VEXMIFI-905084 format. One record per atom (N, C-alpha, C): residue in three letters; atom name; x, y, z. Coordinates in nm, 2 decimals. Layout:
// residues N
+-----+------+--------+--------+--------+
! res ! atom !      X !      Y !      Z !
+-----+------+--------+--------+--------+
! Ala !   CA !      X !      Y !      Z !
...
+-----+------+--------+--------+--------+
END
This chain:
// residues 72
+-----+------+--------+--------+--------+
! res ! atom !      X !      Y !      Z !
+-----+------+--------+--------+--------+
! Met !    N !   9.40 !   9.23 !   8.16 !
! Met !   CA !   9.42 !   9.30 !   8.26 !
! Met !    C !   9.27 !   9.30 !   8.27 !
! Trp !    N !   9.19 !   9.28 !   8.39 !
! Trp !   CA !   9.13 !   9.34 !   8.44 !
! Trp !    C !   9.08 !   9.50 !   8.51 !
! Lys !    N !   8.95 !   9.53 !   8.53 !
! Lys !   CA !   8.94 !   9.68 !   8.54 !
! Lys !    C !   8.85 !   9.69 !   8.60 !
! Pro !    N !   8.80 !   9.75 !   8.67 !
! Pro !   CA !   8.69 !   9.76 !   8.77 !
! Pro !    C !   8.54 !   9.84 !   8.63 !
! Gln !    N !   8.43 !   9.85 !   8.64 !
! Gln !   CA !   8.37 !   9.95 !   8.53 !
! Gln !    C !   8.33 !  10.06 !   8.63 !
! Lys !    N !   8.30 !  10.01 !   8.73 !
! Lys !   CA !   8.31 !  10.14 !   8.83 !
! Lys !    C !   8.43 !  10.16 !   8.88 !
! Pro !    N !   8.54 !  10.27 !   8.91 !
! Pro !   CA !   8.62 !  10.24 !   9.02 !
! Pro !    C !   8.60 !  10.34 !   9.08 !
! Val !    N !   8.58 !  10.26 !   9.18 !
! Val !   CA !   8.55 !  10.32 !   9.39 !
! Val !    C !   8.74 !  10.43 !   9.38 !
! Val !    N !   8.67 !  10.57 !   9.43 !
! Val !   CA !   8.81 !  10.61 !   9.44 !
! Val !    C !   8.89 !  10.56 !   9.61 !
! Ile !    N !   8.79 !  10.57 !   9.69 !
! Ile !   CA !   8.79 !  10.51 !   9.85 !
! Ile !    C !   8.88 !  10.41 !   9.82 !
! Ala !    N !   8.83 !  10.28 !   9.78 !
! Ala !   CA !   8.91 !  10.13 !   9.79 !
! Ala !    C !   9.01 !  10.15 !   9.73 !
! Gly !    N !   9.10 !  10.09 !   9.73 !
! Gly !   CA !   9.22 !  10.04 !   9.64 !
! Gly !    C !   9.19 !   9.94 !   9.49 !
! Arg !    N !   9.24 !   9.87 !   9.41 !
! Arg !   CA !   9.22 !   9.81 !   9.30 !
! Arg !    C !   9.19 !   9.66 !   9.38 !
! Lys !    N !   9.27 !   9.63 !   9.45 !
! Lys !   CA !   9.28 !   9.51 !   9.53 !
! Lys !    C !   9.15 !   9.47 !   9.66 !
! Glu !    N !   9.14 !   9.66 !   9.66 !
! Glu !   CA !   8.95 !   9.57 !   9.74 !
! Glu !    C !   8.87 !   9.58 !   9.65 !
! Met !    N !   8.83 !   9.65 !   9.53 !
! Met !   CA !   8.76 !   9.67 !   9.46 !
! Met !    C !   8.75 !   9.46 !   9.38 !
! Trp !    N !   8.88 !   9.42 !   9.36 !
! Trp !   CA !   8.87 !   9.26 !   9.30 !
! Trp !    C !   8.83 !   9.20 !   9.44 !
! Leu !    N !   8.88 !   9.19 !   9.54 !
! Leu !   CA !   8.79 !   9.09 !   9.63 !
! Leu !    C !   8.67 !   9.13 !   9.65 !
! Asn !    N !   8.60 !   9.25 !   9.67 !
! Asn !   CA !   8.45 !   9.32 !   9.66 !
! Asn !    C !   8.39 !   9.21 !   9.51 !
! Glu !    N !   8.41 !   9.22 !   9.44 !
! Glu !   CA !   8.33 !   9.18 !   9.29 !
! Glu !    C !   8.35 !   9.02 !   9.37 !
! Phe !    N !   8.49 !   8.94 !   9.33 !
! Phe !   CA !   8.50 !   8.79 !   9.39 !
! Phe !    C !   8.44 !   8.80 !   9.49 !
! Ala !    N !   8.40 !   8.85 !   9.58 !
! Ala !   CA !   8.28 !   8.75 !   9.67 !
! Ala !    C !   8.19 !   8.75 !   9.67 !
! His !    N !   8.13 !   8.87 !   9.57 !
! His !   CA !   8.01 !   8.91 !   9.46 !
! His !    C !   7.97 !   8.84 !   9.38 !
! Gly !    N !   8.02 !   8.82 !   9.32 !
! Gly !   CA !   8.07 !   8.67 !   9.24 !
! Gly !    C !   8.01 !   8.55 !   9.26 !
! Tyr !    N !   8.13 !   8.52 !   9.40 !
! Tyr !   CA !   8.05 !   8.39 !   9.49 !
! Tyr !    C !   7.98 !   8.31 !   9.57 !
! Leu !    N !   7.97 !   8.46 !   9.57 !
! Leu !   CA !   7.80 !   8.43 !   9.67 !
! Leu !    C !   7.66 !   8.41 !   9.55 !
! Asp !    N !   7.70 !   8.50 !   9.43 !
! Asp !   CA !   7.61 !   8.45 !   9.37 !
! Asp !    C !   7.57 !   8.32 !   9.32 !
! Leu !    N !   7.66 !   8.26 !   9.32 !
! Leu !   CA !   7.75 !   8.11 !   9.30 !
! Leu !    C !   7.70 !   8.01 !   9.40 !
! Cys !    N !   7.66 !   8.06 !   9.53 !
! Cys !   CA !   7.63 !   8.00 !   9.60 !
! Cys !    C !   7.53 !   8.03 !   9.69 !
! Asn !    N !   7.43 !   8.07 !   9.63 !
! Asn !   CA !   7.30 !   8.14 !   9.68 !
! Asn !    C !   7.38 !   8.20 !   9.86 !
! Asp !    N !   7.47 !   8.27 !   9.89 !
! Asp !   CA !   7.48 !   8.35 !   9.99 !
! Asp !    C !   7.53 !   8.25 !  10.10 !
! Glu !    N !   7.56 !   8.17 !  10.09 !
! Glu !   CA !   7.54 !   7.99 !  10.16 !
! Glu !    C !   7.72 !   7.94 !  10.18 !
! Val !    N !   7.73 !   8.08 !  10.27 !
! Val !   CA !   7.91 !   8.08 !  10.28 !
! Val !    C !   7.92 !   8.20 !  10.43 !
! Asp !    N !   8.04 !   8.14 !  10.48 !
! Asp !   CA !   8.11 !   8.19 !  10.63 !
! Asp !    C !   8.20 !   8.30 !  10.57 !
! Gly !    N !   8.14 !   8.45 !  10.56 !
! Gly !   CA !   8.21 !   8.59 !  10.52 !
! Gly !    C !   8.37 !   8.55 !  10.51 !
! Glu !    N !   8.38 !   8.59 !  10.67 !
! Glu !   CA !   8.53 !   8.48 !  10.71 !
! Glu !    C !   8.62 !   8.42 !  10.57 !
! Trp !    N !   8.53 !   8.31 !  10.57 !
! Trp !   CA !   8.63 !   8.21 !  10.49 !
! Trp !    C !   8.61 !   8.29 !  10.33 !
! Leu !    N !   8.54 !   8.34 !  10.33 !
! Leu !   CA !   8.58 !   8.38 !  10.15 !
! Leu !    C !   8.60 !   8.44 !  10.19 !
! Arg !    N !   8.67 !   8.58 !  10.30 !
! Arg !   CA !   8.71 !   8.69 !  10.25 !
! Arg !    C !   8.90 !   8.63 !  10.26 !
! Gly !    N !   8.95 !   8.45 !  10.29 !
! Gly !   CA !   9.03 !   8.45 !  10.33 !
! Gly !    C !   9.06 !   8.34 !  10.19 !
! Leu !    N !   8.98 !   8.30 !  10.05 !
! Leu !   CA !   8.99 !   8.24 !   9.98 !
! Leu !    C !   9.01 !   8.35 !   9.94 !
! Ala !    N !   8.95 !   8.44 !   9.91 !
! Ala !   CA !   8.99 !   8.55 !   9.78 !
! Ala !    C !   9.05 !   8.66 !   9.88 !
! Leu !    N !   9.14 !   8.61 !   9.91 !
! Leu !   CA !   9.32 !   8.69 !   9.97 !
! Leu !    C !   9.42 !   8.61 !   9.91 !
! Thr !    N !   9.36 !   8.43 !   9.94 !
! Thr !   CA !   9.46 !   8.39 !   9.88 !
! Thr !    C !   9.48 !   8.34 !   9.70 !
! Leu !    N !   9.39 !   8.38 !   9.65 !
! Leu !   CA !   9.37 !   8.32 !   9.49 !
! Leu !    C !   9.34 !   8.50 !   9.45 !
! Tyr !    N !   9.37 !   8.59 !   9.53 !
! Tyr !   CA !   9.43 !   8.75 !   9.44 !
! Tyr !    C !   9.58 !   8.77 !   9.37 !
! Pro !    N !   9.68 !   8.70 !   9.47 !
! Pro !   CA !   9.78 !   8.71 !   9.37 !
! Pro !    C !   9.80 !   8.63 !   9.22 !
! Leu !    N !   9.79 !   8.52 !   9.27 !
! Leu !   CA !   9.76 !   8.44 !   9.07 !
! Leu !    C !   9.64 !   8.52 !   9.01 !
! Asn !    N !   9.53 !   8.57 !   9.09 !
! Asn !   CA !   9.42 !   8.62 !   8.94 !
! Asn !    C !   9.42 !   8.78 !   8.91 !
! Ser !    N !   9.51 !   8.80 !   9.00 !
! Ser !   CA !   9.48 !   8.98 !   9.01 !
! Ser !    C !   9.42 !   9.05 !   8.89 !
! His !    N !   9.47 !   8.97 !   8.74 !
! His !   CA !   9.50 !   9.01 !   8.60 !
! His !    C !   9.37 !   8.94 !   8.52 !
! Arg !    N !   9.33 !   8.81 !   8.62 !
! Arg !   CA !   9.19 !   8.80 !   8.59 !
! Arg !    C !   9.00 !   8.90 !   8.57 !
! Ala !    N !   8.97 !   8.82 !   8.57 !
! Ala !   CA !   8.79 !   8.95 !   8.56 !
! Ala !    C !   8.80 !   8.85 !   8.74 !
! Pro !    N !   8.74 !   8.90 !   8.85 !
! Pro !   CA !   8.71 !   8.88 !   8.98 !
! Pro !    C !   8.58 !   8.75 !   8.90 !
! Arg !    N !   8.51 !   8.74 !   8.93 !
! Arg !   CA !   8.42 !   8.66 !   8.87 !
! Arg !    C !   8.44 !   8.57 !   8.72 !
! Glu !    N !   8.54 !   8.55 !   8.68 !
! Glu !   CA !   8.52 !   8.46 !   8.68 !
! Glu !    C !   8.64 !   8.38 !   8.76 !
! Ala !    N !   8.69 !   8.45 !   8.83 !
! Ala !   CA !   8.79 !   8.39 !   8.92 !
! Ala !    C !   8.69 !   8.29 !   9.01 !
! Ala !    N !   8.60 !   8.35 !   9.04 !
! Ala !   CA !   8.54 !   8.35 !   9.10 !
! Ala !    C !   8.44 !   8.15 !   9.10 !
! Lys !    N !   8.38 !   8.19 !   8.94 !
! Lys !   CA !   8.33 !   8.09 !   8.89 !
! Lys !    C !   8.49 !   7.92 !   8.94 !
! Val !    N !   8.59 !   7.98 !   8.89 !
! Val !   CA !   8.68 !   7.84 !   8.91 !
! Val !    C !   8.72 !   7.84 !   9.01 !
! Ala !    N !   8.71 !   7.91 !   9.09 !
! Ala !   CA !   8.72 !   7.86 !   9.24 !
! Ala !    C !   8.57 !   7.79 !   9.27 !
! Tyr !    N !   8.48 !   7.84 !   9.22 !
! Tyr !   CA !   8.37 !   7.70 !   9.32 !
! Tyr !    C !   8.38 !   7.59 !   9.26 !
! Val !    N !   8.38 !   7.63 !   9.12 !
! Val !   CA !   8.33 !   7.48 !   9.02 !
! Val !    C !   8.49 !   7.36 !   9.11 !
! Thr !    N !   8.60 !   7.47 !   9.10 !
! Thr !   CA !   8.69 !   7.36 !   9.16 !
! Thr !    C !   8.71 !   7.36 !   9.33 !
! Arg !    N !   8.63 !   7.38 !   9.39 !
! Arg !   CA !   8.61 !   7.36 !   9.49 !
! Arg !    C !   8.45 !   7.25 !   9.52 !
! His !    N !   8.39 !   7.24 !   9.43 !
! His !   CA !   8.29 !   7.13 !   9.38 !
! His !    C !   8.30 !   7.00 !   9.32 !
! Tyr !    N !   8.42 !   7.03 !   9.30 !
! Tyr !   CA !   8.48 !   6.88 !   9.27 !
! Tyr !    C !   8.48 !   6.77 !   9.28 !
! Glu !    N !   8.47 !   6.68 !   9.23 !
! Glu !   CA !   8.45 !   6.58 !   9.36 !
! Glu !    C !   8.62 !   6.41 !   9.30 !
! Met !    N !   8.69 !   6.41 !   9.44 !
! Met !   CA !   8.77 !   6.37 !   9.32 !
! Met !    C !   8.75 !   6.18 !   9.34 !
! Arg !    N !   8.73 !   6.19 !   9.24 !
! Arg !   CA !   8.74 !   5.98 !   9.23 !
! Arg !    C !   8.82 !   5.88 !   9.30 !
! Gly !    N !   8.82 !   5.80 !   9.35 !
! Gly !   CA !   8.93 !   5.69 !   9.39 !
! Gly !    C !   8.92 !   5.64 !   9.32 !
! Asp !    N !   9.02 !   5.53 !   9.32 !
! Asp !   CA !   9.11 !   5.44 !   9.25 !
! Asp !    C !   9.07 !   5.30 !   9.24 !
+-----+------+--------+--------+--------+
END
């Protein structure tokens, strides 16, 4: 299970995960993404990925989003 390296007393575990996910995703796309869209993505993925390191989940989301479907 993922645990933050530096726990933040004010924020809850979910907020820490969401923030770390966002930072990881932004690092991958060079900050070229809408913050509101990214927050929605993180909130959507959190229930299925809360046990996973957030930056790892961000990498999976980024690669998946950029995968091009091939036509038959």
